[in-house]
C-alpha positions as a Markdown table, in Angstrom:
| # | Residue | x | y | z |
|---|---|---|---|---|
| 1 | Phe | 82.4 | -191.3 | 43.1 |
| 2 | Gly | 80.1 | -192.3 | 40.4 |
| 3 | Asn | 80.6 | -189.0 | 38.5 |
| 4 | Gly | 84.3 | -189.0 | 39.0 |
| 5 | Leu | 86.6 | -188.2 | 41.9 |
| 6 | Asp | 87.3 | -184.4 | 42.3 |
| 7 | Leu | 90.6 | -184.2 | 44.2 |
| 8 | Thr | 89.9 | -180.6 | 45.4 |
| 9 | Ala | 86.8 | -181.8 | 47.1 |
| 10 | Val | 88.8 | -184.1 | 49.3 |
| 11 | Gly | 89.8 | -182.0 | 52.4 |
| 12 | Thr | 89.2 | -178.3 | 52.7 |
| 13 | Gln | 92.0 | -176.8 | 50.6 |
| 14 | Thr | 90.9 | -175.5 | 47.2 |
| 15 | Asp | 94.0 | -173.7 | 45.9 |
| 16 | Phe | 95.5 | -176.6 | 44.0 |
| 17 | Gly | 94.7 | -178.0 | 40.5 |
| 18 | Asn | 91.6 | -179.9 | 39.9 |
| 19 | Ala | 92.3 | -183.6 | 39.2 |
| 20 | Leu | 89.1 | -185.1 | 37.8 |
| 21 | Tyr | 89.2 | -188.8 | 37.3 |
| 22 | Gly | 86.7 | -191.3 | 36.0 |
| 23 | Pro | 85.1 | -193.5 | 38.6 |
| 24 | Ser | 87.9 | -194.7 | 40.9 |
| 25 | Arg | 88.1 | -197.9 | 42.8 |
| 26 | Val | 89.4 | -197.7 | 46.4 |
| 27 | Asp | 92.7 | -199.5 | 46.8 |
| 28 | Ser | 93.5 | -199.4 | 43.2 |
| 29 | Thr | 96.0 | -198.3 | 40.6 |
| 30 | Gln | 94.6 | -197.1 | 37.2 |
| 31 | Asn | 94.6 | -194.7 | 34.3 |
| 32 | Ala | 91.6 | -192.5 | 33.9 |
| 33 | Asn | 91.3 | -189.3 | 31.8 |
| 34 | Phe | 95.1 | -189.5 | 31.4 |
| 35 | Trp | 95.5 | -189.3 | 35.2 |
| 36 | Asn | 97.6 | -192.2 | 36.5 |
| 37 | Thr | 96.2 | -192.6 | 40.0 |
| 38 | Val | 97.0 | -194.6 | 43.1 |
| 39 | Phe | 94.0 | -194.6 | 45.5 |
| 40 | Ser | 94.6 | -196.4 | 48.8 |
| 41 | Ser | 92.7 | -196.4 | 52.1 |
| 42 | Asp | 92.7 | -197.9 | 55.5 |
| 43 | Phe | 89.4 | -198.0 | 57.4 |
| 44 | Ala | 90.3 | -198.9 | 61.0 |
| 45 | Ala | 88.4 | -198.6 | 64.2 |
| 46 | Ser | 90.7 | -195.9 | 65.3 |
| 47 | Gly | 90.3 | -193.8 | 62.2 |
| 48 | Val | 90.4 | -193.5 | 58.4 |
| 49 | Asn | 93.5 | -193.1 | 56.2 |
| 50 | Val | 93.1 | -192.1 | 52.6 |
| 51 | Trp | 96.1 | -191.7 | 50.2 |
| 52 | Ile | 95.6 | -190.4 | 46.7 |
| 53 | Asp | 98.6 | -189.8 | 44.4 |
| 54 | Ser | 98.1 | -188.8 | 40.8 |
| 55 | Val | 100.4 | -188.1 | 37.8 |
| 56 | Met | 99.5 | -186.6 | 34.4 |
| 57 | Tyr | 102.1 | -186.6 | 31.6 |
| 58 | Arg | 102.0 | -184.0 | 28.9 |
| 59 | Asp | 103.7 | -183.4 | 25.5 |
| 60 | Ala | 105.6 | -180.3 | 24.3 |
| 61 | Asn | 102.3 | -178.7 | 23.3 |
| 62 | Asn | 100.9 | -179.2 | 26.9 |
| 63 | Asn | 98.5 | -181.9 | 25.7 |
| 64 | Pro | 98.0 | -184.9 | 28.1 |
| 65 | Gln | 99.4 | -188.2 | 27.0 |
| 66 | Asn | 100.3 | -191.6 | 28.3 |
| 67 | Phe | 103.8 | -192.2 | 29.6 |
| 68 | Gly | 106.3 | -192.9 | 26.9 |
| 69 | Ser | 108.2 | -191.0 | 24.2 |
| 70 | Gly | 107.4 | -187.4 | 23.8 |
| 71 | Val | 106.8 | -186.6 | 27.4 |
| 72 | Ala | 107.9 | -183.0 | 28.1 |
| 73 | Ala | 106.1 | -182.2 | 31.4 |
| 74 | Leu | 104.1 | -183.7 | 34.2 |
| 75 | Thr | 101.8 | -182.7 | 37.0 |
| 76 | Phe | 101.9 | -184.5 | 40.3 |
| 77 | Ile | 99.0 | -184.1 | 42.8 |
| 78 | His | 99.2 | -185.5 | 46.2 |
| 79 | Asn | 96.5 | -185.9 | 48.9 |
| 80 | Trp | 96.9 | -187.8 | 52.1 |
| 81 | Thr | 94.4 | -187.5 | 55.0 |
| 82 | Tyr | 93.8 | -189.2 | 58.4 |
| 83 | Ser | 90.7 | -188.6 | 60.4 |
| 84 | Pro | 90.4 | -190.2 | 63.9 |
| 85 | Ser | 87.1 | -191.7 | 64.9 |
| 86 | Asp | 87.3 | -190.4 | 68.5 |
| 87 | Thr | 88.3 | -186.8 | 69.2 |
| 88 | Ala | 87.2 | -186.7 | 72.8 |
| 89 | Gly | 90.4 | -188.1 | 74.2 |
| 90 | Ser | 94.0 | -188.0 | 72.8 |
| 91 | Phe | 94.2 | -188.0 | 69.0 |
| 92 | Ala | 96.0 | -186.7 | 66.0 |
| 93 | Arg | 94.7 | -185.9 | 62.5 |
| 94 | Tyr | 96.3 | -184.5 | 59.4 |
| 95 | Ala | 95.6 | -183.4 | 55.8 |
| 96 | Thr | 98.4 | -183.0 | 53.3 |
| 97 | Arg | 97.6 | -181.6 | 49.8 |
| 98 | Gly | 100.0 | -180.5 | 47.1 |
| 99 | Gln | 100.6 | -180.0 | 43.4 |
| 100 | Leu | 103.9 | -179.9 | 41.6 |
| 101 | Asp | 104.2 | -179.0 | 37.9 |
| 102 | Ile | 107.5 | -180.1 | 36.2 |
| 103 | Thr | 108.3 | -178.9 | 32.8 |
| 104 | Gly | 111.3 | -179.3 | 30.5 |
| 105 | Ile | 112.0 | -183.0 | 31.3 |
| 106 | Asn | 112.7 | -183.6 | 27.6 |
| 107 | Ser | 115.4 | -180.9 | 27.7 |
| 108 | Gly | 118.6 | -180.3 | 29.7 |
| 109 | Thr | 116.8 | -178.5 | 32.5 |
| 110 | Ala | 113.6 | -179.4 | 34.4 |
| 111 | Val | 111.7 | -176.6 | 36.1 |
| 112 | Ile | 109.5 | -177.2 | 39.1 |
| 113 | Asn | 106.6 | -175.0 | 40.3 |
| 114 | Gly | 103.9 | -175.8 | 42.8 |
| 115 | Ala | 102.7 | -175.7 | 46.4 |
| 116 | Tyr | 102.1 | -178.0 | 49.4 |
| 117 | His | 99.8 | -177.5 | 52.3 |
| 118 | Gln | 99.6 | -179.5 | 55.5 |
| 119 | Asp | 97.3 | -179.2 | 58.5 |
| 120 | Leu | 98.0 | -181.2 | 61.7 |
| 121 | Ser | 96.0 | -181.1 | 64.9 |
| 122 | Ser | 96.7 | -183.1 | 68.0 |
| 123 | Gln | 95.2 | -183.4 | 71.5 |
| 124 | Phe | 96.9 | -185.0 | 74.5 |
| 125 | Val | 94.7 | -185.8 | 77.5 |
| 126 | Ser | 96.5 | -186.6 | 80.7 |
| 127 | Val | 95.3 | -187.0 | 84.3 |
| 128 | Asp | 95.6 | -183.3 | 85.1 |
| 129 | Ser | 95.5 | -181.4 | 81.8 |
| 130 | Thr | 94.5 | -181.3 | 78.2 |
| 131 | Val | 96.9 | -179.9 | 75.6 |
| 132 | Arg | 96.0 | -179.2 | 72.0 |
| 133 | Arg | 98.3 | -178.2 | 69.2 |
| 134 | Asp | 97.2 | -177.0 | 65.7 |
| 135 | Phe | 99.9 | -176.8 | 63.1 |
| 136 | Asn | 99.6 | -175.3 | 59.6 |
| 137 | Met | 102.3 | -175.3 | 56.9 |
| 138 | Thr | 102.2 | -173.9 | 53.4 |
| 139 | Ala | 105.2 | -174.2 | 51.0 |
| 140 | Asn | 105.4 | -172.6 | 47.6 |
| 141 | Val | 108.0 | -173.7 | 45.0 |
| 142 | Ala | 108.9 | -171.2 | 42.3 |
| 143 | Asn | 111.0 | -171.9 | 39.2 |
| 144 | Val | 113.3 | -174.5 | 40.9 |
| 145 | Asn | 115.7 | -175.6 | 38.1 |
| 146 | Ile | 117.2 | -179.1 | 38.1 |
| 147 | Gln | 120.0 | -179.8 | 35.6 |
| 148 | Gln | 119.9 | -183.1 | 33.7 |
| 149 | Val | 123.0 | -184.7 | 35.1 |
| 150 | Asn | 123.4 | -188.5 | 35.1 |
| 151 | Gly | 119.9 | -189.0 | 33.9 |
| 152 | Trp | 118.2 | -186.7 | 36.5 |
| 153 | Ser | 119.9 | -188.7 | 39.3 |
| 154 | Asn | 121.6 | -185.6 | 40.8 |
| 155 | His | 118.4 | -183.8 | 42.0 |
| 156 | Cys | 120.4 | -180.7 | 42.7 |
| 157 | Pro | 118.7 | -177.3 | 42.2 |
| 158 | Ser | 120.7 | -174.7 | 40.3 |
| 159 | Ser | 118.3 | -171.9 | 40.8 |
| 160 | Gly | 114.8 | -171.0 | 42.1 |
| 161 | Ser | 113.2 | -170.5 | 45.4 |
| 162 | Ile | 111.0 | -172.1 | 48.1 |
| 163 | Ser | 108.9 | -170.1 | 50.6 |
| 164 | Val | 107.4 | -171.7 | 53.6 |
| 165 | Thr | 105.0 | -170.4 | 56.2 |
| 166 | Val | 104.4 | -172.3 | 59.5 |
| 167 | Asp | 101.8 | -171.4 | 62.1 |
| 168 | Leu | 101.4 | -173.1 | 65.4 |
| 169 | Thr | 98.7 | -172.7 | 68.1 |
| 170 | Tyr | 99.1 | -174.2 | 71.6 |
| 171 | Thr | 96.2 | -174.4 | 74.0 |
| 172 | Lys | 96.3 | -175.9 | 77.5 |
| 173 | Asp | 93.0 | -176.7 | 79.2 |
| 174 | Ser | 90.7 | -173.6 | 79.1 |
| 175 | Gly | 93.5 | -171.1 | 78.8 |
| 176 | Ser | 93.9 | -168.7 | 75.9 |
| 177 | Pro | 95.6 | -170.0 | 72.8 |
| 178 | Val | 99.3 | -169.1 | 72.3 |
| 179 | Ser | 100.2 | -168.7 | 68.7 |
| 180 | Ser | 103.6 | -168.4 | 66.9 |
| 181 | Ser | 104.6 | -168.3 | 63.3 |
| 182 | Trp | 107.7 | -168.6 | 61.1 |
| 183 | Thr | 108.5 | -167.9 | 57.5 |
| 184 | Phe | 111.4 | -169.6 | 55.7 |
| 185 | Asp | 112.6 | -168.1 | 52.4 |
| 186 | Ile | 115.1 | -170.3 | 50.6 |
| 187 | Thr | 116.9 | -169.4 | 47.3 |
| 188 | Phe | 119.1 | -171.7 | 45.4 |
| 189 | Asn | 122.3 | -170.9 | 43.5 |
| 190 | Asn | 124.2 | -173.8 | 41.9 |
| 191 | Gly | 123.4 | -176.1 | 44.8 |
| 192 | Thr | 123.9 | -173.6 | 47.6 |
| 193 | Ala | 120.9 | -172.6 | 49.6 |
| 194 | Thr | 120.5 | -169.2 | 51.2 |
| 195 | Val | 117.9 | -169.3 | 54.0 |
| 196 | Asn | 116.2 | -166.5 | 55.8 |
| 197 | Val | 114.0 | -167.5 | 58.8 |
| 198 | Thr | 111.7 | -164.9 | 60.4 |
| 199 | Ser | 109.7 | -165.2 | 63.6 |
| 200 | Gly | 108.5 | -162.6 | 66.1 |
| 201 | Gly | 110.2 | -159.7 | 64.2 |
| 202 | Glu | 113.6 | -161.4 | 64.3 |
| 203 | Thr | 115.4 | -162.8 | 61.2 |
| 204 | Ala | 118.2 | -165.3 | 61.1 |
| 205 | Ser | 120.1 | -166.0 | 57.8 |
| 206 | Tyr | 122.5 | -168.7 | 56.8 |
| 207 | Thr | 124.0 | -170.2 | 53.7 |
| 208 | His | 124.6 | -173.9 | 53.2 |
| 209 | Pro | 126.2 | -175.7 | 50.2 |
| 210 | Phe | 124.2 | -178.9 | 50.3 |
| 211 | Cys | 124.7 | -180.4 | 46.8 |
| 212 | Ser | 126.7 | -180.1 | 43.6 |
| 213 | Val | 125.1 | -179.5 | 40.2 |
| 214 | Asn | 128.0 | -181.3 | 38.5 |
């Protein structure tokens, strides 16, 4: 950490933005290189939790600035991991990484783009079997528009889309892994979501009005 904490070096995912801080203290909140960071950890006998959340504010010319007047955009980078100390018996581990870029927060419409990725592995050892599950999820957020209603308190998307890919592998004892996958394509229109779910060559679609933009 002496040369700065490179967020993309934490975990294995490298397709998100590079948040480079100054030297960061564990279990701290600080501002370094315009990154406002919360860096927390829990080193227990059973495993290690690390949580890093970071926000950078930018002005209308996309220059980084401290929070205050003139903020037009922000980037939020999120990295949470848990690594168990013992993987011979039953365990679970996860890594969640993501980046959201929000622009237009000084106007009437904020626009959100970004991606999230999560890996989750678990193993359950019983008297007569061992079952392992490996879960992988990637979500991409594209041009999700949020109207400034009641000071951003509405949180209702008027347009944009989210695409999600989920992969699951199930293995029991020494048997062959069984894999399945799903894709979720979600589009927003004035608070109504149209969702297409595809798995195994089959697609289901539905529409749900879940919020109001007014």
